C-alpha positions as protocol buffer text, in pm:
chain_id: "A"
residue {
  index: 1
  type: MET
  ca { x: 2944 y: -5301 z: 11715 }
}
residue {
  index: 2
  type: LYS
  ca { x: 3206 y: -5171 z: 11472 }
}
residue {
  index: 3
  type: ARG
  ca { x: 3070 y: -4818 z: 11515 }
}
residue {
  index: 4
  type: LEU
  ca { x: 3100 y: -4847 z: 11899 }
}
residue {
  index: 5
  type: ALA
  ca { x: 3463 y: -4960 z: 11862 }
}
residue {
  index: 6
  type: THR
  ca { x: 3537 y: -4664 z: 11634 }
}
residue {
  index: 7
  type: ILE
  ca { x: 3377 y: -4417 z: 11876 }
}
residue {
  index: 8
  type: SER
  ca { x: 3568 y: -4574 z: 12166 }
}
residue {
  index: 9
  type: ALA
  ca { x: 3894 y: -4546 z: 11972 }
}
residue {
  index: 10
  type: ILE
  ca { x: 3829 y: -4178 z: 11894 }
}
residue {
  index: 11
  type: VAL
  ca { x: 3745 y: -4099 z: 12257 }
}
residue {
  index: 12
  type: LEU
  ca { x: 4060 y: -4280 z: 12373 }
}
residue {
  index: 13
  type: ALA
  ca { x: 4277 y: -4096 z: 12120 }
}
residue {
  index: 14
  type: LEU
  ca { x: 4134 y: -3756 z: 12220 }
}
residue {
  index: 15
  type: SER
  ca { x: 4181 y: -3825 z: 12590 }
}
residue {
  index: 16
  type: LEU
  ca { x: 4542 y: -3935 z: 12536 }
}
residue {
  index: 17
  type: ALA
  ca { x: 4610 y: -3623 z: 12328 }
}
residue {
  index: 18
  type: GLY
  ca { x: 4500 y: -3414 z: 12628 }
}
residue {
  index: 19
  type: CYS
  ca { x: 4759 y: -3595 z: 12842 }
}
residue {
  index: 20
  type: ALA
  ca { x: 5051 y: -3512 z: 12614 }
}
residue {
  index: 21
  type: THR
  ca { x: 5332 y: -3321 z: 12781 }
}
residue {
  index: 22
  type: PRO
  ca { x: 5312 y: -2954 z: 12677 }
}
residue {
  index: 23
  type: GLU
  ca { x: 5613 y: -2814 z: 12496 }
}
residue {
  index: 24
  type: LYS
  ca { x: 5846 y: -2637 z: 12741 }
}
residue {
  index: 25
  type: GLN
  ca { x: 5872 y: -2268 z: 12657 }
}
residue {
  index: 26
  type: ALA
  ca { x: 6213 y: -2105 z: 12640 }
}
residue {
  index: 27
  type: ASP
  ca { x: 6319 y: -1902 z: 12942 }
}
residue {
  index: 28
  type: VAL
  ca { x: 6311 y: -1523 z: 12899 }
}
residue {
  index: 29
  type: PRO
  ca { x: 6467 y: -1243 z: 13105 }
}
residue {
  index: 30
  type: SER
  ca { x: 6246 y: -1099 z: 13380 }
}
residue {
  index: 31
  type: LYS
  ca { x: 6149 y: -734 z: 13343 }
}
residue {
  index: 32
  type: ASP
  ca { x: 6172 y: -657 z: 13718 }
}
residue {
  index: 33
  type: THR
  ca { x: 6397 y: -915 z: 13884 }
}
residue {
  index: 34
  type: LEU
  ca { x: 6775 y: -950 z: 13900 }
}
residue {
  index: 35
  type: ALA
  ca { x: 6988 y: -1241 z: 14013 }
}
residue {
  index: 36
  type: CYS
  ca { x: 7325 y: -1130 z: 14157 }
}
residue {
  index: 37
  type: GLU
  ca { x: 7611 y: -1279 z: 14354 }
}
residue {
  index: 38
  type: LEU
  ca { x: 7697 y: -1158 z: 14703 }
}
residue {
  index: 39
  type: SER
  ca { x: 8014 y: -1317 z: 14842 }
}
residue {
  index: 40
  type: GLY
  ca { x: 7953 y: -1628 z: 14633 }
}
residue {
  index: 41
  type: GLN
  ca { x: 7585 y: -1658 z: 14731 }
}
residue {
  index: 42
  type: ARG
  ca { x: 7292 y: -1596 z: 14497 }
}
residue {
  index: 43
  type: LEU
  ca { x: 7079 y: -1293 z: 14578 }
}
residue {
  index: 44
  type: VAL
  ca { x: 6750 y: -1241 z: 14390 }
}
residue {
  index: 45
  type: ILE
  ca { x: 6612 y: -887 z: 14395 }
}
residue {
  index: 46
  type: ARG
  ca { x: 6271 y: -783 z: 14262 }
}
residue {
  index: 47
  type: PHE
  ca { x: 6230 y: -413 z: 14186 }
}
residue {
  index: 48
  type: LEU
  ca { x: 5879 y: -272 z: 14226 }
}
residue {
  index: 49
  type: PRO
  ca { x: 5784 y: 97 z: 14180 }
}
residue {
  index: 50
  type: ASP
  ca { x: 5846 y: 201 z: 14543 }
}
residue {
  index: 51
  type: GLU
  ca { x: 6016 y: -99 z: 14701 }
}
residue {
  index: 52
  type: VAL
  ca { x: 6253 y: -390 z: 14658 }
}
residue {
  index: 53
  type: ARG
  ca { x: 6169 y: -744 z: 14764 }
}
residue {
  index: 54
  type: MET
  ca { x: 6445 y: -996 z: 14809 }
}
residue {
  index: 55
  type: VAL
  ca { x: 6560 y: -1295 z: 15007 }
}
residue {
  index: 56
  type: SER
  ca { x: 6862 y: -1215 z: 15223 }
}
residue {
  index: 57
  type: PRO
  ca { x: 7174 y: -1431 z: 15200 }
}
residue {
  index: 58
  type: GLU
  ca { x: 7056 y: -1587 z: 15530 }
}
residue {
  index: 59
  type: GLY
  ca { x: 6729 y: -1691 z: 15360 }
}
residue {
  index: 60
  type: ASP
  ca { x: 6501 y: -1431 z: 15519 }
}
residue {
  index: 61
  type: PRO
  ca { x: 6246 y: -1238 z: 15310 }
}
residue {
  index: 62
  type: VAL
  ca { x: 6328 y: -866 z: 15310 }
}
residue {
  index: 63
  type: VAL
  ca { x: 6129 y: -564 z: 15191 }
}
residue {
  index: 64
  type: LEU
  ca { x: 6316 y: -237 z: 15139 }
}
residue {
  index: 65
  type: GLN
  ca { x: 6140 y: 95 z: 15078 }
}
residue {
  index: 66
  type: LYS
  ca { x: 6261 y: 343 z: 14817 }
}
residue {
  index: 67
  type: VAL
  ca { x: 6407 y: 659 z: 14975 }
}
residue {
  index: 68
  type: PRO
  ca { x: 6559 y: 974 z: 14822 }
}
residue {
  index: 69
  type: ALA
  ca { x: 6918 y: 941 z: 14701 }
}
residue {
  index: 70
  type: ALA
  ca { x: 7173 y: 1201 z: 14592 }
}
residue {
  index: 71
  type: SER
  ca { x: 7218 y: 999 z: 14273 }
}
residue {
  index: 72
  type: GLY
  ca { x: 7091 y: 665 z: 14148 }
}
residue {
  index: 73
  type: VAL
  ca { x: 6853 y: 468 z: 14369 }
}
residue {
  index: 74
  type: ARG
  ca { x: 6844 y: 374 z: 14736 }
}
residue {
  index: 75
  type: TYR
  ca { x: 6619 y: 122 z: 14913 }
}
residue {
  index: 76
  type: THR
  ca { x: 6631 y: 55 z: 15288 }
}
residue {
  index: 77
  type: ASN
  ca { x: 6444 y: -87 z: 15585 }
}
residue {
  index: 78
  type: GLY
  ca { x: 6677 y: 76 z: 15839 }
}
residue {
  index: 79
  type: LEU
  ca { x: 6896 y: -236 z: 15870 }
}
residue {
  index: 80
  type: ILE
  ca { x: 6972 y: -332 z: 15511 }
}
residue {
  index: 81
  type: GLU
  ca { x: 7021 y: -112 z: 15204 }
}
residue {
  index: 82
  type: ILE
  ca { x: 7054 y: -159 z: 14833 }
}
residue {
  index: 83
  type: ARG
  ca { x: 7211 y: 134 z: 14647 }
}
residue {
  index: 84
  type: GLY
  ca { x: 7277 y: 160 z: 14279 }
}
residue {
  index: 85
  type: GLY
  ca { x: 7314 y: 355 z: 13960 }
}
residue {
  index: 86
  type: GLY
  ca { x: 6943 y: 348 z: 13884 }
}
residue {
  index: 87
  type: GLY
  ca { x: 6970 y: 213 z: 13531 }
}
residue {
  index: 88
  type: PRO
  ca { x: 6723 y: -28 z: 13371 }
}
residue {
  index: 89
  type: ILE
  ca { x: 6705 y: -391 z: 13489 }
}
residue {
  index: 90
  type: SER
  ca { x: 6904 y: -497 z: 13182 }
}
residue {
  index: 91
  type: ASN
  ca { x: 7190 y: -268 z: 13297 }
}
residue {
  index: 92
  type: PRO
  ca { x: 7122 y: -141 z: 13652 }
}
residue {
  index: 93
  type: GLY
  ca { x: 7468 y: 1 z: 13713 }
}
residue {
  index: 94
  type: ARG
  ca { x: 7676 y: -96 z: 14013 }
}
residue {
  index: 95
  type: LEU
  ca { x: 7457 y: -224 z: 14298 }
}
residue {
  index: 96
  type: VAL
  ca { x: 7581 y: -225 z: 14657 }
}
residue {
  index: 97
  type: TYR
  ca { x: 7436 y: -432 z: 14944 }
}
residue {
  index: 98
  type: ILE
  ca { x: 7485 y: -260 z: 15281 }
}
residue {
  index: 99
  type: ARG
  ca { x: 7431 y: -420 z: 15622 }
}
residue {
  index: 100
  type: ASP
  ca { x: 7560 y: -309 z: 15963 }
}
residue {
  index: 101
  type: GLY
  ca { x: 7755 y: -27 z: 15799 }
}
residue {
  index: 102
  type: ASN
  ca { x: 7948 y: -264 z: 15570 }
}
residue {
  index: 103
  type: GLY
  ca { x: 7899 y: -258 z: 15194 }
}
residue {
  index: 104
  type: TRP
  ca { x: 7953 y: -526 z: 14931 }
}
residue {
  index: 105
  type: THR
  ca { x: 7931 y: -476 z: 14557 }
}
residue {
  index: 106
  type: LEU
  ca { x: 7685 y: -717 z: 14399 }
}
residue {
  index: 107
  type: GLU
  ca { x: 7848 y: -904 z: 14114 }
}
residue {
  index: 108
  type: ASN
  ca { x: 7731 y: -1072 z: 13794 }
}
residue {
  index: 109
  type: CYS
  ca { x: 7388 y: -910 z: 13813 }
}
residue {
  index: 110
  type: ALA
  ca { x: 7161 y: -1011 z: 13527 }
}
residue {
  index: 111
  type: PRO
  ca { x: 6787 y: -1035 z: 13471 }
}
residue {
  index: 112
  type: LEU
  ca { x: 6650 y: -1352 z: 13628 }
}
residue {
  index: 113
  type: MET
  ca { x: 6553 y: -1604 z: 13363 }
}
residue {
  index: 114
  type: VAL
  ca { x: 6187 y: -1709 z: 13399 }
}
residue {
  index: 115
  type: PRO
  ca { x: 5964 y: -1942 z: 13193 }
}
residue {
  index: 116
  type: GLY
  ca { x: 5826 y: -1776 z: 12879 }
}
residue {
  index: 117
  type: ALA
  ca { x: 5455 y: -1723 z: 12823 }
}
residue {
  index: 118
  type: ALA
  ca { x: 5258 y: -2024 z: 12703 }
}
residue {
  index: 119
  type: LYS
  ca { x: 5159 y: -2019 z: 12338 }
}
């Protein structure tokens, strides 16, 4: 009987250990995604090799294709454009959001902080 109680205690302890809350990993900067401000609203932009994916300030998903630019980078879908210096995500240079012929400089752009890899 004592042996059964010991086995039961071990099984209970192991099952409770599996339920422990995992340690939260520190957030790290994304390698391909920026968070910027556009007229006080947050704009998240993900840079892929030949396109940009973002959510417009109105909340609509937008995909922009990379097109040739005289300097820097340019992404457009014919209605919306993102233009910029073409630097790395950590320092992309000045980015401009263009819609209906009007342009706004994106401010406070920084790599989006995402959860770190589990250990």
